[in-house]
Structure formats: structure tokens, C-alpha cells
C-alpha positions in Angstrom: 122.4 126.2 80.8 120.5 123.0 80.3 119.8 120.2 82.7 120.4 116.7 81.7 118.8 113.7 83.5 121.6 111.6 84.9 119.7 109.1 87.1 116.2 108.3 88.3 117.1 107.3 91.9 115.0 105.0 94.1 115.4 104.8 97.8 115.7 101.4 99.3 116.9 99.4 102.4 118.9 97.1 100.1 120.2 98.7 96.9 122.2 95.7 95.8 119.1 93.4 95.9 116.7 95.8 94.3 119.2 96.9 91.5 119.8 93.2 90.7 116.0 92.6 90.5 115.5 95.6 88.1 118.5 94.5 86.1 116.9 91.1 85.5 113.6 92.7 84.8 115.1 95.1 82.2 117.7 92.8 80.7 120.5 95.0 81.9 123.4 94.8 84.4 123.8 96.3 87.8 126.9 98.2 88.7 127.7 98.8 92.4 129.3 102.2 92.5 129.4 102.0 96.3 128.3 98.4 97.3 125.5 98.5 99.8 125.0 102.2 99.3 124.5 103.2 95.6 124.0 100.8 92.7 123.1 101.7 89.1 121.4 99.9 86.2 122.1 101.6 82.9 119.4 101.2 80.3 119.7 101.4 76.5 118.9 104.9 75.4 120.8 106.6 78.2 118.6 106.5 81.2 120.2 105.1 84.4 118.3 103.9 87.4 120.0 104.5 90.7 119.3 102.6 93.9 120.5 104.3 97.1 120.5 103.0 100.6 118.3 104.9 103.0 117.4 103.9 106.6 113.8 105.0 106.2 112.3 105.1 102.6 109.4 107.5 102.1 106.2 105.9 103.3 102.9 105.7 101.3 102.3 105.9 97.6 105.3 106.9 95.6 105.0 110.2 93.8 107.0 109.2 90.8 106.8 105.9 88.9 108.2 104.3 85.8 105.9 103.6 82.8 107.0 100.9 80.3 105.6 100.0 76.9 105.4 96.4 75.9 104.5 94.7 72.6 102.6 92.0 74.5 101.5 93.4 77.8 100.1 90.1 79.2 103.3 88.2 78.5 105.5 91.0 80.0 103.3 91.2 83.1 103.5 87.4 83.6 107.3 87.5 83.2 107.7 90.4 85.7 105.4 88.6 88.2 107.5 85.4 87.8 110.6 87.5 88.8 108.9 88.8 91.9 106.8 91.8 91.0 103.2 92.0 92.3 100.3 93.1 90.1 98.3 95.7 92.0 95.7 97.1 89.4 94.6 97.3 85.8 93.2 100.4 84.2 91.9 101.5 80.8 90.3 104.4 79.0 88.5 103.0 76.0 89.9 100.2 74.0 93.3 101.7 73.1 94.7 103.1 76.4 95.3 100.2 78.9 98.0 99.6 81.5 98.8 97.3 84.4 100.2 98.6 87.7 102.8 96.5 89.3 105.1 96.8 92.4 108.7 95.8 92.5 109.9 93.7 95.5 110.2 96.9 97.7 106.7 98.0 96.8 107.7 100.7 94.3 104.9 101.1 91.7 105.5 100.9 87.9 103.2 100.5 84.9 103.3 98.3 81.8 101.1 99.3 78.9 
């Protein structure tokens, strides 16, 4: 028996709002399976982000985050910040391995490199 990844699910107080933000950021569409409770954003390539309502999201640093690759990192970071993301850090190892850490409107961290 093999497991297949169906969703990467993110806890939030407002799944409709956060799914809409990620849909804009990724050029996709949000689909409310249960409005106000569970909303998805299907990405090209098969991965689906799920946003589920919880009364109390896990506090502190998230233990799982998304990593994105961009042809032009600076342009993409500027675009995401203009949509409401917050840049939190920049890291590099040598000249070839660089990434920018951002947070979505709920504070969930993700990276663009």
C-alpha cells in the first residue's frame, strides 16, 4: 500500500481569507469545500493546499513550511510583500544557495529561493 499526499493543510482562524490570499499569491483559485471551515487551493502539478478553521492555531514557529523556487527572487519577494506577506529573514550558503523567508498574513513562514 502506498500513501499519496492529498493536501498540505494549514490551521487558521479564517480559512476563507487565508486561502484567498494564497490563491492570489500562487495564481490559483480557492474552493470552499465547507465555507468558513475548510477551503482548498489546487496548484498545478497536483498539490493542494488546505486551510482549516481552528479556534487555537499552534503557537510558535511552524514545524513545516513551504519552499518555492523563483526565476527572479527579488521580483517575487516584492510581489508577495505587496500582497501582504512580511519578509522576516534572508539566508545564504555561498553564492549559489540563497533564500528569503516570508510570512503569510497569519504568520505562517514560507521561503522563496
